C-alpha positions as CSV (number, residue, x, y, z in Angstrom):
1,M,60.4,98.2,104.1
2,L,58.8,100.6,101.6
3,R,61.8,102.8,101.8
4,R,64.1,99.9,101.1
5,V,62.1,98.8,98.1
6,A,62.0,102.4,96.7
7,A,65.7,102.8,97.1
8,A,66.4,99.5,95.4
9,A,64.1,100.6,92.5
10,L,66.0,103.8,92.1
11,V,69.3,102.0,92.1
12,A,68.2,99.5,89.5
13,A,66.9,102.2,87.2
14,A,70.1,104.2,87.5
15,L,72.2,101.1,86.6
16,A,70.0,100.3,83.7
17,C,70.5,103.7,82.1
18,A,74.1,104.6,83.1
19,P,77.1,103.6,81.0
20,R,79.1,100.8,82.5
21,T,82.2,102.9,82.8
22,A,81.5,106.6,83.1
23,P,84.2,108.9,81.8
24,D,86.0,111.3,84.2
25,A,85.1,114.8,83.3
26,R,87.6,116.3,85.8
27,P,91.1,117.1,84.5
28,P,94.0,115.8,86.6
29,V,95.0,118.1,89.3
30,A,98.7,119.2,89.1
31,L,100.8,118.5,92.2
32,P,104.5,118.9,93.0
33,A,106.7,116.0,91.9
34,L,106.9,114.8,95.5
35,F,103.4,113.4,95.3
36,D,104.3,111.3,92.2
37,D,107.0,109.7,94.3
38,V,104.8,109.3,97.4
39,Q,102.2,107.5,95.4
40,A,104.6,105.2,93.7
41,R,106.4,104.3,96.9
42,T,103.2,103.8,98.9
43,F,101.7,101.6,96.2
44,R,104.8,99.4,96.3
45,F,104.2,98.8,100.0
46,F,100.9,97.0,99.2
47,W,102.2,95.4,96.0
48,E,105.4,93.9,97.5
49,R,104.6,93.2,101.1
50,Y,102.0,90.5,100.7
51,D,101.7,86.7,101.4
52,E,102.0,84.8,98.1
53,R,99.5,82.2,99.2
54,T,96.7,84.3,100.8
55,G,97.3,87.7,99.3
56,L,97.2,89.2,102.8
57,V,99.2,92.3,103.6
58,P,100.8,93.0,107.0
59,D,99.5,95.4,109.6
60,R,103.0,97.0,109.6
61,W,106.5,96.5,108.1
62,P,109.4,95.8,108.6
63,S,108.4,94.8,112.1
64,R,106.9,91.3,112.0
65,S,103.1,91.5,112.4
66,A,99.8,89.8,111.7
67,S,97.7,90.9,108.7
68,S,95.2,93.7,109.4
69,I,92.0,93.1,107.3
70,A,91.6,96.9,107.1
71,A,95.1,97.1,105.5
72,V,93.9,94.4,103.0
73,G,91.0,96.7,102.2
74,F,93.3,99.5,101.4
75,A,95.5,97.2,99.4
76,L,92.5,96.2,97.2
77,T,91.9,99.9,96.7
78,A,95.6,100.4,95.8
79,Y,95.7,97.9,93.0
80,P,93.4,99.6,90.5
81,I,95.2,102.9,91.4
82,G,98.4,101.2,90.4
83,V,96.8,100.2,87.1
84,E,95.7,103.8,86.3
85,R,99.1,105.2,87.3
86,G,100.9,102.6,85.1
87,Y,102.7,100.8,88.0
88,V,101.3,97.4,87.1
89,S,99.2,95.9,84.3
90,R,95.5,95.5,84.6
91,A,95.9,91.7,84.3
92,A,98.5,91.6,87.1
93,A,96.2,93.7,89.4
94,A,93.2,91.5,88.6
95,E,95.2,88.4,89.4
96,R,96.3,89.8,92.8
97,V,92.7,90.8,93.6
98,L,91.4,87.4,92.7
99,K,94.0,85.8,95.0
100,V,92.7,87.9,97.9
101,L,89.0,87.4,97.2
102,R,89.4,83.6,96.7
103,F,91.1,83.4,100.1
104,F,88.3,85.3,101.9
105,D,85.6,83.4,100.0
106,A,86.9,80.1,101.1
107,A,88.2,81.1,104.6
108,P,86.6,79.1,107.4
109,Q,83.9,80.8,109.4
110,G,82.2,79.8,112.6
111,P,81.7,80.5,116.4
112,E,84.7,78.4,117.5
113,P,87.5,80.4,119.1
114,G,90.2,78.9,117.1
115,G,90.8,77.7,113.5
116,R,88.5,80.4,112.1
117,T,89.0,83.5,110.0
118,G,85.6,85.0,110.8
119,H,81.9,84.4,111.7
120,R,78.6,85.5,110.3
121,G,80.3,87.0,107.3
122,F,82.5,89.3,109.4
123,F,86.3,88.7,109.8
124,Y,88.7,88.9,112.7
125,H,90.7,92.2,112.9
126,F,94.1,90.5,112.7
127,L,94.8,87.3,110.8
128,D,98.0,85.2,110.8
129,M,99.9,86.1,107.7
130,R,100.6,82.5,106.8
131,T,97.5,80.6,107.8
132,G,94.9,83.4,107.5
133,L,93.3,82.4,110.8
134,R,92.5,84.5,113.8
135,S,96.0,85.6,115.0
136,A,95.5,85.5,118.8
137,P,92.8,84.8,121.5
138,D,92.2,88.5,122.2
139,V,91.6,89.5,118.6
140,E,88.0,90.5,118.0
141,L,85.6,90.1,115.1
142,S,85.8,93.7,114.0
143,T,82.8,95.4,112.4
144,I,84.7,98.5,111.2
145,D,87.7,96.6,109.9
146,T,85.5,94.2,108.1
147,T,83.8,97.3,106.6
148,L,87.1,98.7,105.3
149,L,88.0,95.3,103.8
150,L,84.6,95.2,102.1
151,A,85.0,98.7,100.8
152,G,88.1,97.6,99.0
153,M,86.3,94.6,97.6
154,L,83.4,96.6,96.3
155,F,85.8,99.1,94.7
156,C,87.3,96.2,92.8
157,Q,83.9,94.9,92.0
158,S,83.0,98.1,90.2
159,Y,86.5,98.8,88.7
160,F,87.0,95.4,87.1
161,D,84.0,95.6,84.8
162,R,85.2,93.7,81.7
163,P,83.5,90.5,80.5
164,D,86.6,88.2,80.7
165,A,86.6,85.3,83.1
166,G,89.0,86.9,85.7
167,E,87.2,90.2,86.0
168,T,83.8,88.4,86.0
169,A,85.0,86.2,88.9
170,I,86.1,89.3,90.8
171,R,82.6,90.7,90.6
172,E,81.0,87.5,91.6
173,L,83.3,86.8,94.5
174,A,82.9,90.4,95.9
175,E,79.1,90.0,95.7
176,R,79.2,86.7,97.5
177,I,81.5,87.8,100.3
178,Y,79.5,91.0,100.9
179,G,76.2,89.2,100.7
180,R,77.2,86.8,103.5
181,V,77.8,89.6,106.1
182,E,75.0,89.6,108.6
183,W,74.8,93.2,109.5
184,N,71.6,92.8,111.5
185,W,73.3,90.2,113.7
186,A,76.0,92.8,114.5
187,A,73.4,95.1,115.9
188,P,72.3,93.2,119.1
189,R,70.7,96.4,120.4
190,P,69.1,97.5,117.2
191,P,69.6,99.5,115.2
192,I,73.1,100.5,116.5
193,V,76.1,98.3,115.5
194,S,78.4,96.8,118.1
195,M,82.1,97.5,117.6
196,G,83.0,93.9,117.8
197,W,82.4,90.3,119.0
198,R,84.6,87.6,120.5
199,P,83.6,83.9,121.0
200,E,84.7,84.2,124.6
201,V,82.5,87.2,125.5
202,G,80.0,87.8,122.8
203,H,79.1,91.2,121.4
204,Y,81.0,94.2,122.8
205,P,79.0,96.7,124.8
206,S,80.7,99.5,122.9
207,E,78.8,100.7,119.8
208,W,79.2,102.9,116.8
209,R,77.2,105.9,117.9
210,I,79.4,109.0,117.5
211,Y,80.7,110.8,114.4
212,D,83.9,109.1,113.3
213,E,85.1,106.7,110.7
214,S,82.0,104.5,111.0
215,M,79.9,106.4,108.4
216,I,80.9,103.9,105.8
217,L,80.0,101.0,108.1
218,Y,76.4,102.2,108.2
219,V,76.3,102.9,104.5
220,L,77.4,99.4,103.6
221,G,75.2,97.9,106.3
222,L,72.2,99.7,104.9
223,G,73.1,98.8,101.4
224,S,73.2,95.1,102.0
225,P,70.8,93.1,99.7
226,T,70.7,90.2,102.1
227,H,71.1,91.0,105.8
228,P,70.7,94.8,106.0
229,L,70.6,97.1,109.0
230,P,67.1,98.3,110.0
231,D,65.6,101.3,108.2
232,D,66.1,103.6,111.2
233,A,69.8,102.8,111.7
234,W,71.2,106.0,110.1
235,A,68.7,108.3,112.0
236,A,69.6,106.6,115.3
237,Y,73.4,106.8,114.5
238,T,73.3,110.5,113.7
239,A,70.7,111.5,116.3
240,K,73.0,113.3,118.8
241,R,75.4,115.1,116.5
242,E,76.3,118.7,117.5
243,L,78.3,121.5,116.1
244,H,81.1,123.0,118.2
245,E,83.6,125.7,117.4
246,Y,87.2,124.7,117.7
247,R,90.2,126.8,116.7
248,G,88.0,129.1,114.5
249,Q,86.2,126.2,112.8
250,T,82.6,125.2,113.5
251,H,82.0,121.6,112.7
252,V,81.0,118.2,114.1
253,N,84.2,117.4,116.0
254,F,86.2,114.2,116.2
255,A,89.8,114.6,117.4
256,P,92.0,112.2,115.3
257,L,91.9,113.0,111.6
258,F,91.5,109.5,110.5
259,G,87.9,109.7,111.6
260,H,87.4,112.5,109.0
261,Q,89.2,110.7,106.3
262,Y,88.4,106.9,106.1
263,S,84.8,107.1,104.9
264,H,85.8,109.7,102.3
265,V,88.4,107.4,100.8
266,W,85.6,105.6,99.0
267,I,82.6,107.9,99.1
268,D,82.4,111.4,97.5
269,F,80.4,113.2,100.1
270,R,80.7,116.6,98.4
271,A,77.2,118.3,98.3
272,L,75.5,115.2,99.8
273,L,73.2,115.9,102.7
274,D,71.5,113.7,105.2
275,D,68.9,115.1,107.7
276,S,71.5,115.7,110.4
277,M,73.9,117.7,108.3
278,A,71.2,119.5,106.3
279,A,70.0,120.9,109.7
280,K,73.5,122.2,110.3
281,G,74.1,123.8,107.0
282,L,77.1,121.9,105.8
283,D,78.0,118.5,104.2
284,Y,80.5,115.9,105.5
285,F,83.2,116.9,103.1
286,E,83.1,120.5,104.3
287,N,83.1,119.2,107.9
288,S,86.3,117.3,107.2
289,R,87.8,120.4,105.6
290,R,87.1,122.4,108.8
291,A,88.5,119.7,111.0
292,T,91.7,119.8,108.9
293,L,92.0,123.6,109.2
294,A,91.4,123.4,112.9
295,Q,94.2,120.9,113.4
296,R,96.6,123.1,111.6
297,A,95.5,126.1,113.7
298,Y,96.2,123.9,116.8
299,A,99.7,123.2,115.6
300,I,100.3,126.9,115.0
301,A,99.1,127.8,118.5
302,N,101.1,124.8,119.9
303,P,99.6,125.2,123.4
304,R,101.9,122.6,124.9
305,G,105.1,123.9,123.3
306,F,106.2,120.9,121.4
307,R,109.1,121.2,119.0
308,G,108.6,121.5,115.3
309,Y,104.9,122.4,115.3
310,G,103.9,125.2,113.0
311,R,102.1,126.3,109.8
312,D,103.6,123.5,107.7
313,V,104.3,120.8,110.3
314,W,101.1,119.4,111.7
315,G,98.7,116.4,111.8
316,L,97.4,114.3,114.7
317,T,95.8,111.0,114.3
318,A,96.0,107.4,115.4
319,C,99.7,106.4,114.9
320,D,102.8,104.9,116.4
321,G,104.7,106.7,119.0
322,P,108.0,106.6,121.0
323,D,106.6,104.9,124.1
324,G,108.9,106.4,126.7
325,K,109.4,109.2,129.2
326,A,111.7,112.2,129.2
327,I,112.3,115.6,130.6
328,V,111.5,118.2,128.0
329,D,112.2,121.9,128.7
330,G,112.1,121.2,132.4
331,R,108.9,119.1,132.5
332,E,108.3,115.4,132.4
333,V,106.6,114.2,129.3
334,E,105.1,110.8,128.7
335,F,105.4,109.7,125.1
336,W,102.8,107.2,124.2
337,G,103.2,104.2,121.9
338,Y,100.4,103.5,119.4
339,A,97.6,105.8,120.3
340,A,94.8,107.9,118.9
341,R,96.1,111.4,119.0
342,G,94.0,114.4,118.0
343,A,92.8,117.9,118.7
344,A,89.1,118.9,118.8
345,F,86.5,120.6,121.0
346,G,86.9,119.1,124.5
347,E,89.8,116.8,123.6
348,E,93.4,117.7,122.9
349,R,95.4,114.5,123.1
350,D,98.9,115.2,122.1
351,D,102.4,114.1,123.1
352,G,104.3,115.9,120.3
353,T,104.0,113.0,117.8
354,I,103.0,113.9,114.2
355,A,101.8,111.5,111.6
356,P,102.3,112.4,107.9
357,T,99.2,110.5,107.0
358,A,97.1,112.9,109.0
359,A,98.0,115.8,106.7
360,I,98.5,114.1,103.4
361,A,95.3,112.0,103.5
362,S,93.5,115.4,104.0
363,L,94.7,116.6,100.6
364,P,91.2,116.7,98.9
365,F,89.8,118.7,101.8
366,A,92.5,121.5,102.0
367,P,95.2,121.2,99.4
368,E,96.4,124.8,100.0
369,I,97.7,123.7,103.5
370,V,98.4,120.0,102.8
371,V,100.8,120.5,99.9
372,P,103.1,122.8,101.8
373,A,103.0,120.4,104.8
374,A,104.1,117.4,102.7
375,L,106.9,119.4,101.1
376,E,108.1,120.8,104.5
377,M,108.1,117.4,106.2
378,R,110.1,115.9,103.4
379,K,112.5,118.8,103.3
380,R,113.0,119.1,107.1
381,Y,112.9,115.5,108.2
382,G,113.2,113.5,105.0
383,A,116.6,111.9,105.8
384,Y,115.0,110.1,108.7
385,L,111.3,110.1,107.8
386,Y,111.2,109.2,104.1
387,G,112.2,105.9,102.8
388,E,111.5,102.8,100.7
389,Y,107.7,103.1,100.9
390,G,107.4,106.8,101.3
391,F,106.7,108.5,104.7
392,L,107.3,106.4,107.7
393,D,104.3,106.3,110.1
394,A,105.2,109.1,112.6
395,F,107.9,111.3,114.1
396,N,108.3,113.4,117.3
397,P,111.0,116.2,117.3
398,S,110.4,116.8,121.0
399,V,112.1,113.5,122.1
400,P,115.5,114.4,123.6
401,D,118.7,112.7,122.7
402,G,119.3,109.5,124.8
403,T,115.6,108.9,125.6
404,A,114.9,105.2,126.1
405,V,112.1,104.3,123.7
406,R,110.3,101.0,123.0
407,A,109.7,101.6,119.3
408,G,111.4,103.5,116.5
409,R,114.7,105.3,117.0
410,V,116.0,108.6,118.4
411,V,118.2,110.5,116.0
412,P,120.6,112.8,117.8
413,G,119.6,116.4,117.4
414,A,116.4,115.6,115.4
415,G,114.1,113.7,117.7
416,W,112.2,110.4,117.4
417,F,111.3,108.7,114.1
418,D,109.3,105.6,113.5
419,T,110.9,102.7,111.7
420,D,107.6,101.1,110.5
421,Y,105.1,101.7,107.8
422,L,101.4,101.0,108.8
423,G,99.0,99.7,106.1
424,I,96.0,101.6,107.5
425,D,98.0,104.8,107.3
426,Q,99.6,104.1,103.9
427,G,96.3,103.4,102.3
428,P,94.6,106.8,102.8
429,I,97.7,108.5,101.6
430,L,97.7,106.7,98.3
431,A,93.9,106.8,97.8
432,M,93.3,110.4,98.8
433,I,96.1,111.7,96.6
434,E,94.4,109.9,93.7
435,N,91.0,111.2,94.6
436,H,92.4,114.7,94.6
437,R,94.1,114.2,91.3
438,S,91.5,112.3,89.3
439,G,88.6,111.3,91.5
440,L,89.2,107.7,90.6
441,V,88.0,105.9,93.8
442,W,85.0,108.2,94.2
443,R,84.0,107.9,90.5
444,V,84.2,104.1,90.5
445,M,82.3,103.8,93.8
446,K,79.5,106.0,92.6
447,R,78.6,103.1,90.2
448,N,78.4,100.5,92.9
449,P,74.8,99.6,93.5
450,H,75.4,98.7,97.2
451,V,76.9,102.0,98.0
452,Q,74.1,103.8,96.1
453,R,71.5,101.8,98.0
454,G,73.1,102.4,101.3
455,L,73.3,106.2,100.8
456,L,69.7,106.3,99.6
457,R,68.4,104.3,102.5
458,A,70.3,106.6,104.9
459,G,68.4,109.5,103.4
460,F,71.2,111.2,101.5
461,R,70.3,113.6,98.7
462,G,71.9,116.3,96.6
463,G,75.1,116.2,94.6
464,W,75.7,113.2,92.4
465,L,72.9,111.3,94.1
466,E,70.2,113.5,92.6
467,A,70.3,111.6,89.3
468,L,69.4,108.5,91.1
469,R,66.7,110.0,93.2
470,R,65.0,111.7,90.3
471,R,65.1,108.9,87.8
472,P,61.7,107.2,87.6
473,A,61.6,103.5,88.6
474,A,61.5,101.1,85.7
C-alpha cells in the first residue's frame, strides 16, 4: 500500500509541473517513400472499415468477420496518427473516437452468457460488428485484448487534451471505462492474471506468466486507480525470466515477434529497467532488437529450406496461412492456417509463411534491416502482396502451384498469398512506423498518469521515468 501511495504522489507531482502538451524534441526520421504509402494505406483500413453505429472495426477484411476489440484498440491509436499525418482533421478523428468510447461506455455488462459485451469492466474478445454483443458462445472475456483496447483509449485520453466539449468527453469516457476494469478479479490466483473467463467455465487456468505481449497488461493493471493488481504482481510475473542465446543474440526469448512488439507500441521502454532486466544488463527495447536480429539470422540460415527466405525476406509471427498440404522438394509439408509462427531458443515453429508485420512493426528496433526488408517484399512480391490497405497479412513462396488451400490464393510460379488484412497486424505497422519517425505514441503515452503509475508500481526506473521518480511529492 505504501508503494502505491508513493507512486501516486510522484505521478501527481509530475503532472502538476509538466506542460500539458510536451513538444517533440526529436526530428522526424527520414524513410523511403514506400513508408509514406504504407502508413496512408494502413490508416485507411481503420478509417474506412468500421461500423457507422458502433465504431467497431473488423478483425479482418474483406472476409466477413466479427470485430476484434484489440483491433479497435489499434484503430483508436491510428486516429491521432492520421491527424498528425494530415489524413483527417482533428475534429473528425475526435468524433470517431467519441463514437467508439460512447459505445463501450454504454455496452451491456454482466455474467449472462448472451446479450452482453463484457463483464467486470473487461470485454469479450470478439463482438458482433452490428450489435456489439459477444459474437459466439465460445468467445472468451479476454484480459489481453481488453488491455490493447484500453491502451488505445488511454492514448486518445492523453492526445485529445483541448478544453472543448468533445475532447473533454473523450478524456472523461476513457477514464470511466478504464476505471471500471476489475483487474484484481481477473487474478483469481493472485497476483497472476488469468488469460480469460467465460460464463460457461469461469476463469481460464492459463495465466500470463511468461515474457510476451502481456507486459502492457500488467502495467495497466498496476496503474488502475480503482481495482489495481496487488503490489507484488510485477515481481511474480517476471520471477522466472532467463536469458538464452539464439542465432547469435542473447535475450529473453519469445518466438513470435508480436510478443516483442505489442507493448512497445504504446510504451517507450528505452533505458527503462525493472529488477528483472537490470539483473540481466539490458532493457526491454534492446531485448526486442535482439529478437528481431535473431529472426533475420534464422531466415538467412533457413534450416528448413523454405523458398524466398534470406537477408531481406524474413519475419515470423502470429498470422494467416495457407491451411493445406503439399509435396515440397520431395517432402510433405503441412501448411497451417492462422497460427503463431516464430523462431527462438527451444522453439522454431515455421511452415514457410512470412508476415510483413513481423518485420515492419520492428522498425524502431532495427531500422537497418527492416527498411531493406520492406522494400524487398514490395519489389519482389508487391503485385500479389500489396494492395488497397498496404501489405496483405502473409505470404508463402514455398506453396507449389495447384495446392489446395483453405484461405488466400496460390499464384502460379509465385506461391501463396493471403487475401485478407488483419487489424491486429495492421495496427503495429502504422504505429511503429510513426514511433520511429516522430515518437508520437510514445511521447503522448508518457503523459498518461495511469501508465506512469503502472510503471512506477512495477518498479521501473531510468530513462524518461527518472524525472517522475526524482520529483518531490507535493
